[in-house]
C-alpha positions in Angstrom: -117.6 -39.6 -76.1 -117.5 -37.6 -73.7 -119.4 -39.0 -70.6 -116.9 -39.1 -67.8 -118.0 -42.6 -66.8 -115.8 -43.0 -69.6 -112.7 -42.5 -67.5 -113.7 -45.6 -65.7 -114.1 -47.7 -68.2 -110.9 -46.7 -69.6 -109.3 -47.1 -66.2 -110.6 -50.7 -65.8 -109.3 -52.2 -69.0 -105.8 -50.5 -68.6 -105.5 -51.1 -64.6 -108.4 -54.0 -63.8 -106.4 -55.4 -60.4 -105.5 -52.6 -59.3 -106.9 -51.2 -56.5 -109.3 -48.0 -57.2 -111.1 -47.3 -53.8 -110.3 -48.4 -50.5 -112.2 -47.9 -46.7 -110.4 -49.6 -43.9 -110.4 -53.1 -45.2 -113.0 -53.1 -48.1 -110.8 -52.9 -51.4 -112.7 -52.4 -54.4 -110.0 -52.9 -57.8 -110.7 -51.3 -61.0 -112.8 -53.9 -62.7 -114.9 -54.4 -59.4 -115.2 -50.7 -59.2 -116.7 -50.5 -63.2 -118.8 -53.6 -63.0 -120.7 -52.5 -59.8 -121.2 -48.9 -61.3 -122.6 -50.9 -64.6 -125.0 -53.0 -62.3 -126.2 -49.4 -60.8 -126.5 -48.0 -64.3 -128.4 -51.4 -65.4 -130.7 -51.0 -62.7 -131.4 -47.5 -63.0 -132.3 -48.2 -67.0 -134.5 -51.2 -65.8 -136.6 -49.1 -64.1 -137.4 -46.5 -66.7 -134.6 -43.8 -65.8 -133.4 -41.8 -69.0 -130.6 -39.8 -69.7 -130.9 -36.6 -68.8 -132.8 -37.3 -65.6 -132.2 -36.3 -61.6 -131.1 -39.4 -59.2 -129.9 -37.5 -55.7 -126.8 -39.2 -54.1 -127.0 -38.2 -50.4 -123.9 -40.5 -48.7 -120.7 -39.7 -46.9 -117.3 -41.3 -48.1 -117.7 -44.4 -48.4 -117.6 -46.6 -51.5 -121.0 -47.2 -52.3 -120.4 -43.1 -53.4 -118.1 -43.1 -56.1 -119.9 -46.8 -57.5 -123.7 -44.8 -57.5 -121.8 -41.7 -58.9 -120.4 -43.3 -61.8 -123.3 -45.8 -62.2 -125.5 -42.8 -62.5 -123.4 -40.5 -65.0 -123.0 -44.8 -67.3 -127.0 -44.8 -67.9 -126.6 -40.9 -68.6 -128.4 -39.4 -65.8 -127.1 -36.5 -63.8 -126.1 -37.1 -60.4 -127.6 -34.7 -57.6 -124.8 -34.7 -54.7 -125.9 -34.4 -51.7 -124.3 -33.8 -47.7 -125.1 -36.3 -45.7 -125.9 -34.3 -43.0 -128.5 -31.8 -44.4 -131.8 -31.6 -43.0 -135.5 -32.2 -44.1 -136.3 -28.5 -45.5 -132.8 -28.8 -47.3 -133.8 -32.3 -48.4 -136.6 -31.4 -49.4 -135.2 -28.5 -51.7 -132.8 -30.3 -53.4 -134.5 -33.0 -54.6 -138.2 -30.5 -55.3 -135.6 -27.8 -57.5 -133.6 -30.5 -59.6 -136.8 -32.1 -60.0 -135.4 -35.5 -58.8 -137.3 -38.4 -58.2 -135.0 -40.9 -56.5 -132.6 -40.5 -53.9 -129.5 -43.1 -52.9 -129.6 -41.8 -49.5 -127.1 -43.0 -46.0 -128.7 -45.4 -43.6 -128.2 -42.4 -40.6 -130.1 -39.7 -42.6 -133.7 -41.8 -43.4 -135.4 -39.4 -40.5 -134.5 -36.3 -42.4 -135.4 -37.9 -45.7 -138.3 -40.1 -45.2 -140.8 -36.9 -45.1 -139.1 -34.9 -47.4 -139.5 -37.9 -50.7 -143.1 -37.9 -50.1 -143.2 -35.0 -50.0 -141.5 -34.5 -53.6 -143.2 -37.5 -55.0 -139.6 -39.5 -55.2 -138.2 -42.9 -54.0 -135.3 -43.4 -51.6 -133.0 -46.1 -51.9 -131.3 -47.0 -48.2 -127.9 -47.1 -48.8 -126.0 -48.8 -46.0 -122.6 -50.7 -45.5 -123.3 -53.9 -47.0 -125.0 -52.4 -50.1 -122.6 -53.5 -52.5 -123.3 -56.9 -52.2 -126.7 -56.2 -53.1 -125.7 -54.3 -56.1 -123.2 -56.8 -57.2 -126.6 -59.2 -57.8 -128.3 -56.0 -60.1 -128.2 -56.5 -64.4 -125.5 -54.6 -65.7 -125.4 -51.8 -68.1 -122.4 -52.8 -70.2 -122.1 -49.7 -72.7 -121.3 -46.0 -71.5 -124.5 -43.5 -71.9 -123.0 -41.3 -74.9 -123.5 -37.6 -74.5 -122.4 -34.5 -75.4 -120.1 -32.2 -74.2 -122.3 -29.3 -73.2 -125.1 -32.5 -71.3 -125.3 -31.3 -67.8 -123.4 -34.3 -65.8 -123.3 -33.2 -62.2 -125.7 -30.5 -60.1 -124.2 -29.0 -57.1 -125.9 -26.9 -54.9 -124.6 -23.6 -53.6 -126.1 -20.7 -52.6 -125.9 -16.9 -52.4 -126.9 -13.9 -50.0 -129.8 -13.7 -51.4 -132.0 -16.5 -50.9 -132.3 -20.5 -51.8 -129.8 -22.5 -52.3 -129.0 -22.3 -56.4 -127.6 -26.0 -58.4 -124.7 -24.8 -60.9 -124.5 -27.0 -63.5 -121.9 -28.8 -64.5 -121.0 -30.6 -68.0 -119.0 -34.1 -68.2 -116.8 -31.5 -70.7 -116.4 -29.0 -67.6 -116.0 -31.9 -64.6 -113.3 -34.3 -67.5 -110.8 -31.3 -68.7 -110.9 -29.9 -65.2 -109.9 -33.0 -63.9 -107.2 -34.0 -66.5 -106.0 -30.3 -66.3 -105.1 -30.8 -62.3 -103.9 -34.2 -63.4 -101.4 -33.3 -65.2 -100.3 -30.0 -64.3 -101.0 -29.9 -60.4 -100.3 -33.6 -59.1 -98.9 -35.1 -62.3 -100.6 -38.1 -61.3 -99.7 -41.4 -62.3 -100.9 -44.6 -61.7 -99.0 -45.5 -58.9 -101.0 -42.6 -56.7 -102.6 -43.1 -54.2 -104.8 -39.6 -53.2 -106.4 -39.2 -49.5 -109.9 -39.3 -50.0 -110.2 -36.9 -47.1 -113.3 -34.0 -48.5 -115.9 -34.8 -49.2 -117.3 -36.8 -52.2 -120.5 -34.6 -52.6 -118.3 -31.3 -52.4 -116.5 -30.2 -55.9 -113.0 -30.5 -54.7 -113.2 -33.5 -52.8 -115.6 -34.7 -56.4 -112.8 -33.3 -58.9 -109.3 -33.5 -57.4 -109.6 -35.9 -54.7 -112.1 -39.0 -56.8 -112.6 -37.9 -60.9 -108.8 -37.6 -60.6 -108.2 -40.7 -59.1 -110.6 -42.8 -61.2 -108.8 -40.5 -65.0 -105.3 -42.0 -63.9 -106.1 -45.1 -62.4 -104.9 -44.3 -59.4 -105.8 -45.4 -55.9 -108.0 -42.9 -53.4 -108.5 -43.9 -49.6 -111.8 -42.8 -48.2 -112.4 -41.1 -44.8 -115.8 -41.2 -43.5 -115.5 -38.8 -40.1 -111.6 -36.2 -40.6 -109.2 -37.6 -37.5 -105.6 -36.1 -37.5 -104.0 -39.4 -35.6 -106.3 -41.7 -37.4 -105.6 -40.3 -40.9 -101.6 -39.8 -40.3 -101.8 -43.6 -40.0 -103.3 -44.5 -43.0 -101.4 -42.8 -45.1 -98.5 -44.9 -43.8 -100.5 -48.3 -44.6 -101.9 -47.1 -47.8 -98.9 -45.5 -48.9 -100.8 -42.3 -49.8 -98.9 -39.8 -51.9 -101.4 -36.5 -52.4 -102.7 -35.2 -50.0 -105.9 -32.7 -50.4 -107.8 -30.9 -47.5 -109.0 -27.5 -46.2 -107.0 -25.3 -44.1 -108.8 -26.4 -40.9 -107.2 -30.0 -42.1 -103.8 -29.2 -42.4 -103.9 -27.2 -38.6 -105.2 -30.9 -37.4 -102.4 -33.0 -38.8 -100.0 -30.7 -37.6 -101.4 -30.2 -34.2 -100.9 -34.5 -34.5 -97.5 -34.5 -35.3 -95.1 -36.0 -37.4 -94.6 -39.0 -35.4 -97.5 -40.0 -35.2 -97.2 -42.3 -38.4 -94.3 -42.5 -40.9 -95.4 -40.0 -43.9 -92.4 -39.7 -46.3 -94.3 -41.1 -48.8 -96.4 -38.4 -49.4 -95.1 -35.9 -52.2 -98.1 -33.3 -52.9 -100.2 -31.7 -51.1 -103.5 -29.3 -52.3 -105.6 -26.6 -50.4 -108.2 -25.0 -50.8 -111.5 -24.1 -49.8 -110.4 -21.2 -47.0 -106.8 -19.4 -47.0 -104.6 -21.0 -45.4 -102.3 -19.4 -42.9 -98.8 -19.0 -44.6 -97.7 -19.8 -40.9 -99.7 -23.5 -40.9 -98.2 -23.8 -44.5 -94.5 -23.3 -43.8 -95.2 -25.9 -40.4 -96.3 -28.3 -42.3 -93.8 -28.5 -44.9 -90.8 -27.8 -42.1 -92.4 -31.0 -40.5 -93.9 -33.2 -42.9 -91.6 -32.6 -45.5 -94.2 -31.9 -48.5 -95.0 -28.7 -50.0 -98.9 -27.7 -49.6 -99.9 -25.7 -52.8 -103.3 -23.3 -51.8 -105.1 -22.6 -55.2 -108.7 -21.5 -55.3 -111.7 -22.8 -56.5 -115.6 -22.7 -56.5 -118.4 -25.2 -56.9 -119.2 -23.0 -60.4 -116.2 -23.5 -61.8 -115.7 -27.2 -61.3 -114.0 -26.5 -59.1 -110.2 -25.3 -60.0 -109.5 -22.1 -61.1 -106.1 -21.4 -60.2 -103.2 -22.6 -58.2 -99.4 -22.6 -56.8 -97.3 -25.1 -58.9 -94.4 -26.6 -57.2 -91.7 -25.1 -58.5 -93.2 -21.3 -58.8 -95.3 -21.2 -55.2 -95.7 -17.8 -54.0 -96.9 -18.2 -50.3 -100.1 -16.4 -49.3 -101.6 -16.1 -52.5 -104.1 -18.7 -54.3 -101.3 -18.8 -57.3 -102.0 -18.4 -61.0 -104.7 -19.7 -63.4 -104.8 -23.2 -64.3 -104.3 -24.5 -67.5 -107.6 -23.0 -70.3 -108.6 -20.8 -67.6 -108.0 -17.0 -67.8 -109.2 -14.6 -64.4 -108.8 -11.2 -64.5 -109.6 -8.6 -61.6 -112.2 -5.9 -62.3 -114.4 -2.6 -61.1 -117.8 -2.5 -61.2 -118.1 -1.9 -64.2 -116.4 -5.3 -65.6 -112.9 -3.0 -66.4 -109.7 -4.5 -65.1 -108.4 -2.9 -62.7 -104.0 -2.2 -62.0 -102.0 -4.6 -60.6 -102.0 -4.4 -56.9 -105.8 -2.7 -56.9 -108.7 -4.6 -54.9 -111.5 -5.9 -57.6 -113.7 -9.0 -58.1 -112.7 -12.0 -59.9 -114.1 -12.8 -63.1 -113.2 -16.3 -65.0 -113.8 -17.9 -68.2 -112.5 -21.5 -69.5 -113.6 -24.7 -69.5 -114.7 -25.3 -65.8 -117.2 -22.7 -66.1 -120.4 -24.0 -65.4 -123.3 -24.0 -67.9 -125.3 -22.4 -65.8 -127.5 -22.8 -63.1 -130.4 -24.5 -62.7 -133.8 -23.7 -63.9 -132.6 -19.9 -62.9 -132.0 -18.3 -66.3 -131.9 -14.5 -64.0 -129.4 -15.7 -61.2 -127.2 -17.3 -64.4 -127.8 -14.4 -66.9 -126.6 -12.6 -63.5 -123.1 -14.6 -62.6 -121.8 -15.3 -66.2 -121.6 -12.1 -69.0 -120.1 -12.1 -72.0 -118.5 -15.2 -70.5 -117.0 -14.6 -67.6 -118.0 -15.5 -64.5 -118.2 -13.5 -62.1 -117.6 -15.0 -58.7 -118.4 -12.3 -56.0 -114.5 -12.5 -54.5 -112.6 -9.7 -53.7 -109.0 -10.1 -54.8 -105.8 -8.2 -56.5 -103.2 -9.4 -58.5 -99.3 -8.5 -58.2 -96.8 -7.6 -60.9 -96.0 -11.5 -61.1 -99.5 -12.3 -61.9 -100.3 -14.5 -58.6 -103.6 -13.4 -57.8 -104.2 -12.3 -53.4 -108.1 -13.2 -52.2 -108.6 -10.3 -49.9 -112.3 -9.9 -48.9 -116.0 -11.6 -50.0 -118.2 -9.1 -51.9 -120.9 -12.3 -50.6 -122.0 -12.7 -47.3 -120.2 -16.3 -47.4 -118.5 -18.1 -44.0 -116.6 -20.3 -45.0 -116.2 -22.8 -41.7 -113.6 -25.1 -41.7 -114.2 -25.4 -45.3 -117.8 -26.2 -45.8 -119.4 -23.5 -46.5 -122.6 -21.5 -44.7 -125.1 -18.7 -46.5 -125.9 -16.1 -43.9 -129.3 -15.9 -45.2 -130.1 -19.4 -45.2 -129.8 -19.6 -41.5 -131.7 -16.0 -40.9 -134.9 -17.7 -42.6 -134.5 -20.6 -40.5 -134.2 -17.5 -37.4 -137.0 -15.2 -38.6 -139.4 -18.4 -39.0 -139.0 -19.1 -34.5 -142.3 -16.9 -33.0 -140.0 -15.0 -31.2 -137.1 -13.5 -33.1 -138.4 -9.7 -34.6 -135.2 -9.4 -36.7 -131.8 -11.5 -37.0 -128.1 -11.4 -38.9 -125.8 -14.4 -39.1 -121.8 -13.1 -39.7 -118.7 -15.4 -39.2 -116.6 -14.3 -36.8 -113.2 -15.6 -36.7 -112.3 -19.6 -35.0 -108.2 -20.9 -34.2 -109.1 -24.0 -36.2 -112.1 -23.7 -38.1 -111.2 -20.0 -39.8 -114.9 -18.8 -38.8 -117.7 -20.0 -36.3 -121.2 -19.2 -37.6 -122.5 -16.3 -35.2 -125.5 -14.7 -35.1 -127.1 -11.4 -33.0 -130.4 -11.3 -33.0 -133.6 -9.0 -31.6 -136.4 -10.4 -30.2 -139.9 -9.1 -30.0 -141.5 -7.3 -27.0 -142.4 -9.4 -24.3 -140.5 -12.2 -25.4 -137.7 -14.5 -23.6 -136.4 -17.0 -25.7 -132.8 -17.7 -24.5 -129.8 -18.0 -26.5 -129.3 -21.7 -26.2 -133.1 -22.3 -27.3 -132.9 -20.3 -30.4 -129.7 -23.0 -31.0 -130.9 -25.5 -30.7 -134.1 -24.5 -33.0 -131.9 -23.7 -35.5 -129.6 -27.1 -35.0 -132.9 -29.2 -36.0 -133.8 -27.2 -38.9 -130.0 -27.0 -40.8 -127.0 -29.5 -41.5 -125.2 -29.4 -38.1 -122.3 -27.4 -39.7 -124.5 -24.1 -40.5 -126.3 -23.3 -37.3 -124.5 -20.8 -35.0 -122.7 -21.8 -31.8 -122.3 -18.2 -31.0 -125.7 -16.4 -30.4 -126.3 -13.0 -28.4 -129.3 -10.6 -28.2 -129.7 -6.6 -29.4 -132.8 -4.3 -28.8 -132.3 -3.6 -32.8 -130.0 -4.4 -35.3 -127.9 -1.4 -36.6 -129.4 -0.1 -40.1 -128.4 2.3 -42.7 -130.9 5.1 -44.4 -132.8 2.9 -46.5 -133.5 0.9 -43.3 -131.4 -2.5 -44.4 -128.9 -3.8 -41.9 -125.8 -2.7 -41.5 -123.5 -5.8 -40.8 -120.1 -4.2 -40.8 -122.0 -1.8 -37.9 -122.3 -5.4 -35.9 -120.5 -4.8 -32.1 -119.3 -8.9 -31.7 -118.8 -9.5 -28.1 -114.8 -9.0 -27.0 -114.8 -12.4 -25.9 -115.7 -13.5 -30.1 -113.4 -10.9 -31.3 
């Protein structure tokens, strides 16, 4: 059987008393985890939800997330993970686009959720710290609903530069294979491992390399709803964490906090993704904490793991080589391989490539050609077969490991009545990697300030997306066709 939820049921049968998920003083064994998830599945089935229906999960890294996630999958439904920081317009788009009629929402997000669910004719279930006790009283669905390899398990929303976020359809086969390869060939994970769950579970990296790997292997996962370097180091000591996975800003924070904060000697391997990890940070972390950081690469559309460095053959500054079962090439604009050392676009083929974009056949056909997924990321491959990302074809900004798509923010700016034109770009930031910045031209006679524009956008998008830097120009630079030339935008000296 293919259903990803079988991994949980199997681990519960093999390791019923082993700690599965921990948050502060809350600990779920695998038997308890499996039982609660079966009750989420039973509750859904009792209310008429059928295999293939979409269910939103808008939760931070709390124990209810894995319980509900695996319950949704167990019932044969499709999980639609969502960032709990999303604003009303973003929630509305996710629910409406996916056709989700039910949303499990964290209690702090209810203000943004309330009007969105009404507009989408959906129902919202409020989730608080005490929700697990309620779930324990729900009816159980003991069996795992059968699904085919190509049935969609999860829809992850990801944007491009040409419009609203698109839902990447990841199948049960995608997710099971990617978790298995990550566990076996990168982490060499066992039931004795404890994975630090700092990465958001609503994001593909944390979901696959953290949660799904742990469940597959019967390992434990310690959840962190909000990253704090010193607190994380102390939890590594308390829970004897063996695997840490993070984005570069997390490694910068841990390195800054220093090893004297806690005993981290149980760590044996670390993974980094989401953005380029500076080589000096990679080496500094290894020197300070005595553990190797393996840098890799992936996208939501690739489940996400595509390439990684390996413990015995790592090349600092690279994203490694393709993982087992995955092929990667570097091609020119015509889809032909470029010579080693030359820059081209990364294309990927393998078990990890998504089924397509939900209800967007044209976007799917553009992204997946002859079985190869065109990433939009520019890279070169050296003579040893290692890949190094050098630029992004798309205008994507990666702020602290979170993807920010300029077009989405620009559309919000254009809704402001005093904005004539706007462009959003990324500027370098010491700890976040990149920061979101907006250059704006106002309509004649208008006097809106940078602070007012920041607050306007902040009220309409997730907190990590709004532009921290805003400056004004008379007009944006444009090419012969009138297209804004972002490469010609002059960034203020203090930001460059």
